[in-house]
LOZALO-655844 format. One record per residue (C-alpha): residue in one letter; residue number from 1; x, y, z. Coordinates in pm, 1 decimal. Example, Ala and Ser with C-alpha at 12.3 -4.5 7.8 and 13.67 -1.06 7.14 Angstrom:
residues 2
[a,1,[1230.0,-450.0,780.0]],
[s,2,[1367.0,-106.0,714.0]],
***
This chain:
residues 368
[m,1,[-2890.5,2951.4,-5648.9]],
[e,2,[-2514.7,2944.7,-5698.1]],
[k,3,[-2462.6,3046.2,-5333.6]],
[k,4,[-2696.3,2771.0,-5209.4]],
[s,5,[-2514.9,2522.8,-5430.7]],
[k,6,[-2182.6,2617.9,-5276.1]],
[v,7,[-2324.3,2581.0,-4924.7]],
[r,8,[-2462.9,2236.7,-5006.2]],
[k,9,[-2127.7,2139.5,-5152.3]],
[i,10,[-1943.5,2254.4,-4839.5]],
[l,11,[-2189.4,2070.7,-4613.7]],
[k,12,[-2153.1,1758.8,-4824.4]],
[i,13,[-1773.1,1772.9,-4798.7]],
[a,14,[-1797.8,1839.0,-4424.8]],
[g,15,[-2029.9,1541.5,-4390.0]],
[i,16,[-1790.3,1318.4,-4579.8]],
[v,17,[-1498.0,1434.8,-4364.8]],
[f,18,[-1697.3,1379.0,-4045.1]],
[l,19,[-1810.0,1033.4,-4155.1]],
[s,20,[-1454.3,948.7,-4255.5]],
[l,21,[-1328.9,1052.4,-3913.4]],
[i,22,[-1595.6,840.3,-3744.3]],
[i,23,[-1501.3,540.6,-3959.2]],
[l,24,[-1132.3,600.2,-3884.6]],
[l,25,[-1205.6,622.6,-3512.1]],
[v,26,[-1408.9,301.4,-3517.1]],
[l,27,[-1136.5,122.1,-3712.5]],
[t,28,[-867.3,250.7,-3475.5]],
[v,29,[-1060.7,136.8,-3168.2]],
[g,30,[-1128.8,-194.6,-3340.4]],
[v,31,[-758.7,-247.0,-3405.7]],
[m,32,[-674.0,-151.8,-3044.2]],
[f,33,[-943.7,-385.9,-2913.6]],
[t,34,[-813.7,-673.5,-3126.1]],
[i,35,[-450.5,-618.3,-3025.8]],
[d,36,[-552.1,-591.2,-2661.1]],
[k,37,[-749.6,-917.1,-2670.8]],
[i,38,[-464.8,-1099.7,-2844.1]],
[s,39,[-217.2,-962.3,-2589.5]],
[d,40,[-452.3,-1052.1,-2302.9]],
[g,41,[-468.8,-1408.5,-2431.4]],
[e,42,[-91.5,-1435.7,-2454.2]],
[d,43,[-46.9,-1288.1,-2106.6]],
[w,44,[-318.7,-1513.5,-1963.1]],
[k,45,[-135.1,-1819.1,-2091.1]],
[k,46,[191.5,-1701.6,-1931.4]],
[l,47,[16.2,-1628.9,-1603.7]],
[q,48,[-146.5,-1973.6,-1612.4]],
[e,49,[190.5,-2138.5,-1668.8]],
[a,50,[330.6,-1941.7,-1375.2]],
[g,51,[53.6,-2074.0,-1149.2]],
[y,52,[-133.0,-1748.6,-1091.6]],
[v,53,[-464.4,-1846.4,-1253.9]],
[n,54,[-731.4,-2044.2,-1067.8]],
[q,55,[-1082.0,-1909.9,-1124.5]],
[v,56,[-1376.1,-2037.0,-917.9]],
[s,57,[-1743.8,-1946.9,-932.7]],
[v,58,[-1911.7,-1721.5,-675.7]],
[g,59,[-2247.8,-1741.2,-849.8]],
[s,60,[-2288.3,-1486.3,-1126.4]],
[h,61,[-1916.0,-1457.4,-1205.6]],
[n,62,[-1573.4,-1602.4,-1129.6]],
[l,63,[-1306.7,-1492.4,-885.2]],
[n,64,[-941.3,-1591.7,-900.1]],
[v,65,[-796.6,-1775.8,-599.9]],
[c,66,[-421.6,-1836.5,-617.8]],
[t,67,[-267.7,-2041.2,-336.0]],
[k,68,[102.9,-2054.3,-260.2]],
[g,69,[325.6,-2196.0,5.9]],
[n,70,[303.6,-2491.9,240.3]],
[p,71,[-12.2,-2697.3,169.0]],
[d,72,[25.4,-2875.3,504.9]],
[a,73,[2.4,-2554.0,709.4]],
[s,74,[-263.9,-2563.0,980.9]],
[y,75,[-427.3,-2244.1,851.6]],
[t,76,[-422.8,-2022.5,543.3]],
[v,77,[-319.4,-1657.5,529.8]],
[v,78,[-570.8,-1477.4,305.4]],
[s,79,[-441.2,-1161.6,137.9]],
[i,80,[-693.8,-878.1,97.0]],
[a,81,[-580.5,-603.6,-139.7]],
[g,82,[-627.6,-230.5,-102.4]],
[l,83,[-842.2,-21.0,-335.6]],
[n,84,[-751.3,-65.1,-705.0]],
[s,85,[-451.3,-284.3,-623.0]],
[m,86,[-478.0,-506.9,-928.4]],
[a,87,[-160.1,-716.2,-905.0]],
[n,88,[-172.2,-796.9,-533.5]],
[v,89,[-69.7,-1159.4,-585.0]],
[v,90,[263.3,-1048.1,-736.2]],
[e,91,[317.0,-732.1,-533.3]],
[m,92,[305.0,-927.1,-205.0]],
[e,93,[570.8,-1175.9,-316.4]],
[p,94,[867.9,-984.3,-168.0]],
[v,95,[708.4,-1062.1,170.0]],
[t,96,[527.0,-1391.2,119.4]],
[d,97,[815.3,-1561.0,-63.7]],
[q,98,[1012.4,-1532.4,261.7]],
[l,99,[738.5,-1715.5,453.2]],
[k,100,[593.5,-1963.5,203.9]],
[d,101,[799.5,-2263.8,320.1]],
[k,102,[617.7,-2255.4,653.1]],
[y,103,[280.2,-2097.4,577.3]],
[c,104,[10.0,-2123.0,311.3]],
[f,105,[-112.9,-1805.0,139.5]],
[a,106,[-431.3,-1749.8,-60.7]],
[f,107,[-464.9,-1448.8,-288.1]],
[v,108,[-827.0,-1378.9,-377.0]],
[d,109,[-877.9,-1114.9,-645.9]],
[r,110,[-1213.5,-959.9,-562.9]],
[s,111,[-1455.5,-876.4,-843.6]],
[g,112,[-1302.4,-657.1,-1112.2]],
[y,113,[-950.6,-702.7,-977.4]],
[g,114,[-650.9,-877.0,-1130.0]],
[l,115,[-752.6,-1210.6,-1277.8]],
[s,116,[-1116.0,-1209.0,-1158.9]],
[d,117,[-1426.0,-1121.5,-1360.6]],
[d,118,[-1578.4,-776.2,-1338.8]],
[t,119,[-1940.5,-738.2,-1229.2]],
[h,120,[-2210.0,-474.7,-1191.3]],
[e,121,[-2307.7,-602.1,-845.3]],
[e,122,[-2304.2,-325.1,-584.3]],
[q,123,[-1982.6,-349.2,-384.5]],
[t,124,[-2111.5,-322.7,-31.3]],
[v,125,[-1894.6,-457.6,247.6]],
[e,126,[-2142.5,-743.9,289.4]],
[q,127,[-2115.8,-837.7,-79.6]],
[i,128,[-1737.0,-814.7,-85.6]],
[v,129,[-1687.9,-1029.5,224.4]],
[s,130,[-1946.9,-1278.3,98.5]],
[d,131,[-1756.3,-1310.8,-229.9]],
[y,132,[-1428.4,-1372.5,-45.8]],
[r,133,[-1583.9,-1640.3,173.8]],
[t,134,[-1759.6,-1814.1,-116.3]],
[a,135,[-1449.7,-1807.5,-337.0]],
[l,136,[-1233.2,-1965.4,-66.1]],
[v,137,[-1486.6,-2242.5,2.2]],
[n,138,[-1527.8,-2317.2,-368.7]],
[a,139,[-1150.0,-2322.7,-412.1]],
[g,140,[-1123.3,-2580.5,-134.4]],
[v,141,[-945.8,-2344.7,106.8]],
[k,142,[-1081.3,-2426.9,451.9]],
[a,143,[-1102.7,-2208.1,759.4]],
[p,144,[-953.3,-2100.0,994.1]],
[y,145,[-802.5,-1807.4,807.3]],
[v,146,[-549.1,-1544.0,898.4]],
[l,147,[-661.3,-1230.0,716.0]],
[m,148,[-375.6,-1015.3,583.6]],
[a,149,[-523.9,-684.3,468.2]],
[h,150,[-371.1,-372.8,315.8]],
[s,151,[-522.3,-22.3,318.2]],
[l,152,[-899.1,-32.1,243.2]],
[g,153,[-876.9,-411.8,263.4]],
[g,154,[-851.0,-359.1,638.5]],
[v,155,[-1212.8,-241.7,644.6]],
[y,156,[-1324.9,-567.4,485.9]],
[a,157,[-1104.6,-769.4,722.4]],
[s,158,[-1249.3,-587.2,1024.9]],
[y,159,[-1605.1,-654.8,907.9]],
[w,160,[-1518.9,-1020.8,840.1]],
[q,161,[-1360.8,-1090.1,1178.6]],
[q,162,[-1639.1,-902.9,1357.4]],
[n,163,[-1921.8,-1094.4,1190.6]],
[y,164,[-1764.2,-1438.1,1133.6]],
[p,165,[-1516.5,-1476.5,1421.4]],
[d,166,[-1526.6,-1857.0,1412.7]],
[e,167,[-1358.4,-1847.4,1069.7]],
[i,168,[-1073.1,-1621.2,1174.8]],
[k,169,[-752.2,-1734.3,1343.4]],
[a,170,[-593.5,-1387.7,1337.6]],
[v,171,[-577.6,-1062.9,1138.9]],
[i,172,[-274.3,-880.8,999.0]],
[y,173,[-325.9,-514.5,911.1]],
[l,174,[-77.0,-362.2,665.1]],
[d,175,[-104.9,15.9,707.3]],
[p,176,[-483.7,-8.8,699.4]],
[t,177,[-738.5,261.2,637.1]],
[q,178,[-805.6,375.6,991.7]],
[i,179,[-1168.2,367.9,1098.7]],
[g,180,[-1133.0,430.1,1471.2]],
[s,181,[-1250.2,790.4,1468.3]],
[l,182,[-1428.6,930.1,1164.0]],
[d,183,[-1469.4,1284.5,1297.5]],
[d,184,[-1190.5,1431.7,1084.8]],
[f,185,[-1276.2,1236.3,770.8]],
[a,186,[-1654.2,1197.0,761.5]],
[e,187,[-1712.8,1485.3,520.9]],
[e,188,[-1423.5,1384.3,293.5]],
[m,189,[-1522.4,1018.0,291.1]],
[s,190,[-1891.6,1080.5,236.6]],
[s,191,[-1816.7,1294.9,-69.3]],
[r,192,[-1607.6,1024.7,-235.4]],
[h,193,[-1756.9,887.9,-553.2]],
[a,194,[-1649.2,758.9,-891.2]],
[d,195,[-1617.9,1059.9,-1121.4]],
[f,196,[-1655.6,1085.5,-1498.5]],
[g,197,[-1284.9,1019.7,-1547.9]],
[m,198,[-1302.4,687.3,-1363.0]],
[y,199,[-1599.1,568.2,-1567.8]],
[m,200,[-1422.7,671.0,-1888.6]],
[n,201,[-1116.5,473.9,-1778.0]],
[v,202,[-1339.4,168.9,-1736.7]],
[v,203,[-1472.3,216.9,-2089.9]],
[f,204,[-1117.1,258.7,-2220.3]],
[s,205,[-1016.4,-55.5,-2033.1]],
[k,206,[-1302.9,-259.8,-2179.9]],
[l,207,[-1222.0,-133.6,-2530.8]],
[g,208,[-851.0,-209.7,-2494.2]],
[i,209,[-752.2,155.6,-2528.9]],
[d,210,[-586.0,170.7,-2186.7]],
[r,211,[-315.8,-70.3,-2304.4]],
[f,212,[-194.4,209.7,-2530.2]],
[v,213,[-248.8,514.8,-2307.9]],
[f,214,[-211.8,393.2,-1946.5]],
[d,215,[136.8,333.4,-1804.1]],
[p,216,[131.9,117.6,-1487.6]],
[t,217,[510.7,134.1,-1443.7]],
[e,218,[483.7,330.1,-1118.2]],
[y,219,[309.0,31.4,-957.0]],
[v,220,[582.1,-219.5,-1039.7]],
[v,221,[916.8,-34.7,-1034.2]],
[n,222,[964.3,-110.9,-665.4]],
[l,223,[928.4,-487.2,-703.7]],
[q,224,[1243.7,-689.6,-650.1]],
[t,225,[1289.6,-895.2,-966.1]],
[q,226,[1230.8,-838.3,-1334.9]],
[e,227,[1007.8,-1145.9,-1343.1]],
[q,228,[782.4,-996.1,-1075.5]],
[k,229,[766.1,-669.2,-1267.8]],
[d,230,[676.7,-850.7,-1590.1]],
[y,231,[393.8,-1051.9,-1433.8]],
[a,232,[258.2,-749.6,-1246.5]],
[l,233,[253.4,-548.5,-1571.2]],
[m,234,[62.0,-828.1,-1744.8]],
[i,235,[-207.3,-814.9,-1476.5]],
[w,236,[-226.0,-434.6,-1468.8]],
[r,237,[-256.3,-413.5,-1846.9]],
[r,238,[-531.6,-673.5,-1843.4]],
[c,239,[-737.3,-487.1,-1584.0]],
[p,240,[-634.5,-125.3,-1510.6]],
[m,241,[-985.2,-15.8,-1404.4]],
[s,242,[-1322.5,-184.5,-1349.9]],
[w,243,[-1689.2,-123.3,-1271.3]],
[t,244,[-1639.3,-270.0,-926.4]],
[v,245,[-1364.9,-22.2,-835.1]],
[c,246,[-1609.4,255.7,-924.1]],
[s,247,[-1871.2,87.3,-705.6]],
[e,248,[-1621.3,59.3,-418.0]],
[e,249,[-1560.2,434.0,-446.6]],
[n,250,[-1933.5,502.7,-439.5]],
[n,251,[-1979.3,278.8,-133.9]],
[y,252,[-1657.7,386.8,37.3]],
[f,253,[-1802.3,583.5,327.8]],
[d,254,[-2100.4,354.8,385.2]],
[n,255,[-1867.8,53.4,404.1]],
[v,256,[-1630.2,233.0,641.4]],
[r,257,[-1905.0,368.5,864.8]],
[k,258,[-2095.0,40.1,879.0]],
[t,259,[-1781.5,-148.3,982.5]],
[s,260,[-1667.1,116.1,1230.7]],
[d,261,[-2007.9,139.1,1398.1]],
[q,262,[-2024.8,-230.8,1477.5]],
[l,263,[-1664.5,-282.4,1589.5]],
[t,264,[-1624.2,-413.0,1943.5]],
[p,265,[-1300.8,-549.6,2094.2]],
[n,266,[-1253.4,-925.0,2078.2]],
[e,267,[-977.7,-1173.9,2155.6]],
[i,268,[-881.1,-1260.3,1797.8]],
[p,269,[-505.3,-1186.7,1776.9]],
[k,270,[-422.3,-893.3,1551.2]],
[l,271,[-100.4,-746.2,1413.6]],
[y,272,[-117.9,-378.8,1320.7]],
[i,273,[173.0,-264.2,1101.4]],
[d,274,[171.8,114.6,1088.3]],
[a,275,[375.6,279.4,808.9]],
[q,276,[339.5,635.6,940.9]],
[a,277,[659.3,831.6,1013.4]],
[y,278,[683.0,982.7,1361.0]],
[t,279,[1029.1,1142.2,1341.5]],
[v,280,[1174.3,1398.8,1100.5]],
[e,281,[1436.0,1146.9,986.7]],
[d,282,[1177.7,878.4,908.2]],
[a,283,[954.6,1128.1,726.1]],
[l,284,[1241.8,1248.7,506.4]],
[e,285,[1343.8,889.6,432.3]],
[k,286,[986.2,812.8,329.6]],
[i,287,[981.0,1115.3,96.8]],
[a,288,[1316.4,1016.3,-55.1]],
[y,289,[1177.6,671.9,-132.7]],
[s,290,[867.0,819.8,-297.5]],
[k,291,[1087.4,1049.3,-505.2]],
[k,292,[1305.4,758.1,-616.3]],
[i,293,[1006.1,551.9,-726.5]],
[a,294,[853.8,846.0,-913.3]],
[e,295,[1181.2,914.0,-1093.8]],
[e,296,[1216.3,548.8,-1197.3]],
[a,297,[858.7,557.2,-1327.8]],
[g,298,[923.8,878.8,-1520.9]],
[k,299,[678.8,1081.1,-1309.9]],
[d,300,[701.7,1445.2,-1205.1]],
[t,301,[853.5,1479.0,-856.5]],
[a,302,[782.4,1848.8,-792.6]],
[e,303,[502.8,1788.4,-539.6]],
[i,304,[707.5,1523.1,-360.3]],
[v,305,[1006.5,1757.6,-331.7]],
[m,306,[778.5,2026.3,-186.4]],
[m,307,[691.3,1788.9,97.8]],
[e,308,[1048.6,1808.4,223.0]],
[d,309,[996.1,2174.7,314.8]],
[i,310,[708.1,2104.2,552.8]],
[v,311,[873.8,1822.3,745.4]],
[d,312,[972.6,1970.6,1080.4]],
[d,313,[895.2,1924.5,1448.1]],
[r,314,[543.2,2061.5,1400.1]],
[f,315,[480.0,1801.1,1129.2]],
[v,316,[594.4,1527.5,1366.2]],
[e,317,[369.9,1654.4,1644.6]],
[a,318,[76.0,1654.9,1402.5]],
[m,319,[146.4,1293.6,1309.4]],
[k,320,[164.7,1193.3,1674.4]],
[a,321,[-166.8,1367.8,1738.6]],
[f,322,[-312.8,1179.3,1441.7]],
[f,323,[-193.6,854.6,1597.4]],
[d,324,[-349.3,930.6,1934.0]],
[k,325,[-686.6,1036.6,1794.3]],
[n,326,[-724.9,790.3,1509.1]],
[i,327,[-490.3,493.1,1503.2]],
[q,328,[-488.8,430.0,1876.8]],
[t,329,[-868.0,461.2,1878.2]],
[y,330,[-888.3,197.9,1603.7]],
[i,331,[-652.6,-32.6,1791.3]],
[d,332,[-862.4,2.7,2106.3]],
[k,333,[-1181.0,-80.8,1913.2]],
[l,334,[-1020.3,-393.4,1765.1]],
[g,335,[-881.2,-542.9,2085.0]],
[n,336,[-585.1,-779.9,2135.4]],
[v,337,[-354.0,-590.6,1897.2]],
[t,338,[22.7,-621.7,1859.0]],
[y,339,[140.5,-286.0,1724.5]],
[v,340,[450.8,-249.0,1505.3]],
[n,341,[569.1,74.1,1345.8]],
[i,342,[765.7,32.1,1021.6]],
[p,343,[786.4,386.8,882.7]],
[g,344,[776.0,404.6,505.6]],
[d,345,[559.8,401.7,195.1]],
[h,346,[191.1,313.3,221.9]],
[s,347,[269.8,-6.3,26.3]],
[i,348,[512.5,-97.2,301.5]],
[f,349,[530.3,-459.5,185.0]],
[k,350,[710.5,-336.7,-127.9]],
[h,351,[917.6,-66.4,42.8]],
[k,352,[1049.3,-270.9,337.0]],
[p,353,[958.9,-635.1,267.2]],
[d,354,[1225.2,-782.8,496.8]],
[e,355,[1098.4,-590.0,800.1]],
[v,356,[736.7,-669.5,717.3]],
[a,357,[814.1,-1038.8,666.0]],
[k,358,[991.9,-1054.6,1001.2]],
[a,359,[703.4,-884.4,1183.0]],
[i,360,[450.0,-1119.9,1020.9]],
[g,361,[669.1,-1425.6,1077.5]],
[d,362,[714.8,-1343.3,1446.3]],
[f,363,[339.5,-1285.3,1484.4]],
[l,364,[241.4,-1609.8,1311.4]],
[e,365,[501.8,-1803.4,1510.6]],
[n,366,[334.3,-1696.5,1833.1]],
[l,367,[-20.0,-1793.2,1731.4]],
[k,368,[-158.0,-2076.2,1939.9]],
***
């Protein structure tokens, strides 16, 4: 009996400790959630005062449409962000601020991005493009549009201009995801999906935990001014991960394949800015930039340094072969493309904004 009594006592103590830990965890998450919501509210007010906030309905939820630049421009340049690029409206400023006196820019945060609402709607390319089109109409931004798309945003821009050509004046591709030839990437793309870690990050984001454990510094260190960095951090901390980004991952290959399969050349003018490096010197400069950004963000640079050892003539030949098989194929499928190579980081608009602004400005100047 004495032995059973001791066991019950131990189990009772263990139960109390476990319950106490659960209560402590709930209280801790509650405090984090409260602090996060208060901070979100303060940041939202600052972003409103800075002119970044303008939510419009697209039916079941709201998207943010921020317009900047010359309201009398004859068309609007619509920025389409890459995958999980939350602060696109700020990160593009090093380029767009150089052009805003002459042109009008619209920054539409798609669902679950930046200052837009998250949603559980499946993020097919049809749904994404529909949301963009509806948001622009409801924000009073009239066609024709010049689409300015980065990375995966290029897939959505290609689908848009292919299916709604009457709305599109031109398209600007900023180092886009290439979808000319999928032979080398079909298996990799088709296996892409949101993993457990991504879903947990969404949960952490919704609970406010990510504000305390996620450091978005690496995404803002290469912006030009402290004000830009501050605003970008506010947006990243508000929305570091969302359900829609997970859905985009799950639909990645289907969206790419669907767009690639229906692409046919047309006469819509297009600017293709390629950030690939095709010489040893350019490749080493690109690596040095990546190392600098990682160091400023406090990240480990070991893997970046290792890249320096594989940059040689064979590396360059491989990149040129990649261009011939993939990028040139994409350009041919688009039709009427002006090609510009600005070797550098994938986010070339942050790495070399002056060169990008000049290329875009020259392209827009020549539009009829």
